[in-house]
C-alpha positions in Angstrom: -54.2 -14.6 31.5 -52.8 -16.0 34.4 -54.9 -19.1 34.3 -53.4 -19.2 30.6 -50.0 -19.3 31.6 -50.4 -22.1 34.2 -51.8 -24.1 31.8 -49.4 -23.4 29.5 -47.2 -24.2 32.3 -48.8 -27.3 32.6 -48.2 -29.1 28.9 -45.0 -27.8 28.8 -43.8 -29.9 31.9 -46.3 -32.8 30.4 -44.3 -32.6 27.0 -40.5 -32.6 28.8 -41.8 -35.3 31.0 -43.0 -37.4 28.6 -40.0 -37.3 26.6 -38.5 -39.5 29.0 -41.4 -42.2 28.8 -41.4 -41.9 24.7 -37.7 -42.5 24.7 -37.9 -45.6 26.9 -40.8 -47.1 25.2 -39.2 -47.0 21.8 -35.5 -48.3 23.0 -35.5 -51.2 21.0 -37.0 -49.4 17.6 -34.7 -47.0 17.0 -30.5 -46.3 17.8 -30.3 -43.1 20.2 -27.8 -41.4 18.2 -29.9 -42.1 14.7 -33.0 -40.5 16.9 -31.2 -37.7 18.1 -29.6 -36.8 14.4 -33.5 -37.2 13.5 -34.9 -34.7 16.1 -32.3 -32.4 14.9 -33.0 -32.8 11.6 -36.7 -31.9 11.8 -36.2 -28.7 13.6 -33.7 -27.6 11.2 -36.4 -28.1 8.5 -39.0 -26.5 10.3 -37.0 -23.4 11.4 -34.3 -22.9 9.2 -36.0 -21.3 5.9 -37.7 -18.6 7.8 -34.7 -17.8 10.2 -31.4 -19.0 7.9 -30.6 -15.5 6.3 -30.5 -13.3 9.7 -28.5 -16.0 11.3 -25.8 -16.3 8.7 -25.7 -12.1 8.9 -25.4 -12.1 12.6 -23.0 -15.0 12.5 -20.5 -13.1 10.0 -20.4 -10.5 12.4 -19.5 -12.4 15.7 -15.8 -12.8 16.5 -14.2 -15.9 18.7 -15.7 -14.3 21.7 -19.4 -14.8 20.7 -18.9 -17.7 18.7 -17.1 -20.1 21.2 -20.4 -20.3 24.0 -22.2 -20.9 20.6 -19.9 -23.9 20.2 -20.0 -25.0 23.5 -23.7 -24.8 23.6 -24.0 -27.1 20.4 -21.4 -29.8 21.9 -23.9 -29.8 25.3 -27.4 -29.0 24.4 -27.8 -29.8 20.8 -27.5 -33.4 20.6 -25.2 -35.3 23.6 -27.6 -34.6 25.7 -30.5 -36.0 24.6 -28.4 -38.8 23.3 -27.2 -39.6 26.7 -30.7 -39.9 27.5 -31.7 -42.2 25.1 -29.0 -44.6 25.6 -29.5 -44.2 29.4 -33.0 -45.6 29.5 -31.7 -48.9 27.2 -29.8 -49.8 31.0 -32.4 -48.4 33.1 -36.3 -47.9 33.9 -37.9 -44.8 33.0 -38.7 -43.8 36.6 -35.2 -44.1 38.1 -33.9 -41.7 34.7 -36.7 -39.0 35.3 -35.8 -38.6 39.1 -32.3 -37.4 38.0 -33.9 -34.1 36.9 -33.8 -32.4 39.8 -30.0 -33.0 40.1 -29.2 -30.2 37.4 -29.4 -26.9 39.9 -26.5 -29.0 41.6 -24.6 -29.8 38.5 -25.3 -25.9 37.5 -23.8 -24.9 40.9 -21.1 -26.7 40.4 -19.9 -25.6 37.0 -20.6 -22.1 38.1 -17.7 -22.2 40.3 -15.0 -22.5 37.5 -16.4 -21.3 34.3 -18.4 -18.1 36.1 -16.1 -17.8 39.0 -19.2 -18.1 41.5 -18.3 -18.4 45.2 -19.7 -21.6 47.0 -20.3 -21.7 50.4 -20.3 -24.4 52.6 -23.9 -24.5 53.1 -24.4 -25.3 49.4 -21.5 -27.9 49.3 -23.6 -29.6 52.4 -26.5 -29.4 49.8 -24.4 -30.9 47.3 -23.1 -33.7 49.3 -26.9 -34.4 50.5 -28.1 -34.7 46.8 -25.4 -37.1 46.0 -26.4 -39.0 48.7 -29.6 -39.6 47.1 -28.2 -40.2 43.3 -26.2 -43.0 45.0 -29.7 -44.5 46.4 -31.3 -44.7 43.4 -28.1 -46.0 41.3 -27.7 -48.7 43.7 -31.2 -49.4 44.3 -30.3 -49.1 48.2 -27.8 -51.8 48.2 -24.6 -50.3 49.1 -22.3 -53.2 48.7 -23.3 -53.3 44.8 -19.7 -52.4 43.4 -20.9 -50.8 40.2 -23.2 -47.9 39.3 -25.8 -48.7 37.4 -24.9 -48.1 33.3 -27.8 -46.6 32.6 -28.2 -44.6 35.8 -24.6 -43.1 35.2 -25.9 -42.2 31.9 -29.0 -40.1 32.6 -26.7 -38.2 35.3 -24.1 -37.7 32.7 -27.1 -36.3 30.7 -27.9 -33.8 33.4 -24.7 -32.5 33.8 -24.9 -31.8 30.0 -28.0 -29.7 30.5 -26.4 -28.0 33.8 -23.5 -27.2 31.9 -26.0 -25.7 28.9 -27.4 -23.4 31.5 -24.2 -22.1 32.4 -23.3 -22.0 28.9 -26.5 -19.7 28.2 -25.0 -17.2 30.8 -21.9 -16.5 28.5 -23.3 -15.7 25.5 -22.5 -12.7 23.8 -24.1 -12.9 20.4 -27.5 -11.2 18.9 -29.4 -14.4 17.5 -33.0 -14.1 18.1 -34.9 -17.5 19.8 -35.3 -19.0 16.3 -32.4 -18.3 15.5 -30.6 -19.6 18.0 -32.6 -22.9 18.6 -31.6 -23.8 14.5 -27.6 -22.9 15.4 -27.6 -25.1 18.0 -29.5 -27.9 16.4 -27.0 -27.7 13.1 -23.7 -27.6 15.4 -25.4 -30.6 17.8 -26.1 -32.4 14.4 -22.4 -32.1 13.7 -21.2 -33.2 17.1 -23.5 -36.4 16.5 -22.0 -37.7 13.4 -19.3 -39.3 15.1 -21.8 -41.3 16.9 -24.0 -41.8 14.0 -21.0 -43.5 12.2 -20.5 -45.5 14.8 -24.0 -47.1 14.9 -23.9 -47.6 11.3 -20.5 -49.3 11.8 -21.8 -51.2 14.3 -25.1 -52.3 12.5 -27.5 -51.1 15.2 -31.1 -50.3 14.5 -31.6 -47.4 12.5 -34.2 -48.3 9.9 -37.2 -45.7 10.9 -40.5 -47.8 12.2 -43.5 -46.2 12.6 -43.3 -46.2 16.7 -39.5 -45.3 16.5 -40.6 -42.2 13.8 -43.3 -41.3 15.9 -40.9 -40.6 18.5 -38.6 -38.9 16.9 -41.5 -36.3 15.7 -42.6 -36.1 19.6 -39.3 -35.4 20.9 -38.4 -32.8 17.8 -42.0 -31.0 17.9 -43.4 -31.4 21.3 -40.7 -31.5 23.4 -38.1 -29.0 21.7 -40.2 -26.8 19.8 -43.5 -26.7 22.0 -41.8 -26.8 24.7 -39.5 -24.2 24.2 -42.4 -21.6 23.1 -44.5 -22.4 26.0 -41.5 -22.3 28.7 -40.7 -18.8 27.5 -44.4 -18.1 27.3 -44.7 -18.9 31.1 -41.5 -16.8 32.0 -42.6 -13.7 30.6 -45.8 -13.9 32.0 -45.3 -15.8 35.9 -41.6 -15.1 36.4 -38.3 -17.0 35.8 -37.9 -17.9 39.7 -41.9 -19.2 40.1 -41.8 -21.2 36.6 -38.4 -22.5 37.7 -39.6 -24.1 40.8 -42.4 -25.8 39.1 -39.8 -27.7 36.9 -39.5 -30.1 40.3 -42.9 -31.3 39.8 -41.4 -32.9 36.1 -40.0 -35.9 38.0 -43.4 -36.8 39.6 -45.1 -36.0 36.3 -42.5 -38.6 34.8 -43.1 -41.4 37.4 -47.3 -41.1 37.1 -46.4 -41.4 33.3 -44.4 -44.5 33.6 -46.8 -46.0 35.8 -49.7 -45.5 33.5 -48.1 -46.1 30.3 -44.9 -48.4 31.2 -46.4 -50.2 34.0 -42.8 -48.9 36.2 -43.9 -48.2 40.1 -41.3 -46.3 42.5 -39.8 -48.4 44.7 -38.4 -47.2 47.9 -35.2 -46.3 47.2 -36.7 -44.1 44.4 -38.4 -42.4 47.7 -35.8 -42.3 49.6 -33.4 -40.9 47.1 -35.9 -38.2 45.3 -36.4 -36.7 49.0 -32.4 -36.7 50.0 -31.9 -35.2 46.1 -35.0 -32.3 47.0 -33.6 -31.5 50.4 -30.0 -30.9 48.7 -31.0 -28.6 46.3 -32.5 -27.0 48.5 -30.0 -26.5 51.0 -27.9 -25.6 48.1 -30.1 -23.1 46.3 -31.4 -21.4 49.8 -29.7 -18.0 50.5 -29.3 -17.5 54.2 
């Protein structure tokens, strides 16, 4: 059974890491907002017929304290997180963007202070500082004389800030929705939050025609990196434990860098190595208890 769990874990990390590669590969085939909305529509069509009634019944019994976290989860997790990621990959490489995956624990730590009233010790602040030194090295490509931060790197970093917010808001949930119902609701709200972005793309004349590569990328993002990966992650956490599973997420940048080299001919530079070393050192310092 443990071997099966490790194999499922490997597949889950591969599916999540591959999302960055796919988004970078089709950046000129489909607009980011339209791609994100398409992904949400696919998931809703697959899940809603099986859980619509249960979800509606449970939501009717929810008050504002239960609905508020759901609205926030729909904002940061349903659409904007992926849309910012796909938009950022128009301006930066998949190698650079994927390395920011390791900053998620830092954003979770920073948001836990105001939202969950968790105390941050001096050691943890030091870890945050070290991690963002690594972010700066990657974002400026090791040239500290650069006045501006690469737009793509900034958007990728904002995407991870969204993911950190999503993780914190998950701890604030008080509803009775099961996993399929919760995913369906988050996707529905994410679609609503994404509507202004999609309307702007239509007005600006962005590419929204669905080519074959763009369509396959949307299907991969919806079925592979959301439904299958989410189900695989739940399976792994139940059998290997949350702590052991969470520790393996730091393998994702390495997997994504390898995939970028294999499929996109993007090879890591010295500033990628230095930056990720500082990020991981900072994460280790900020998440290790004395």
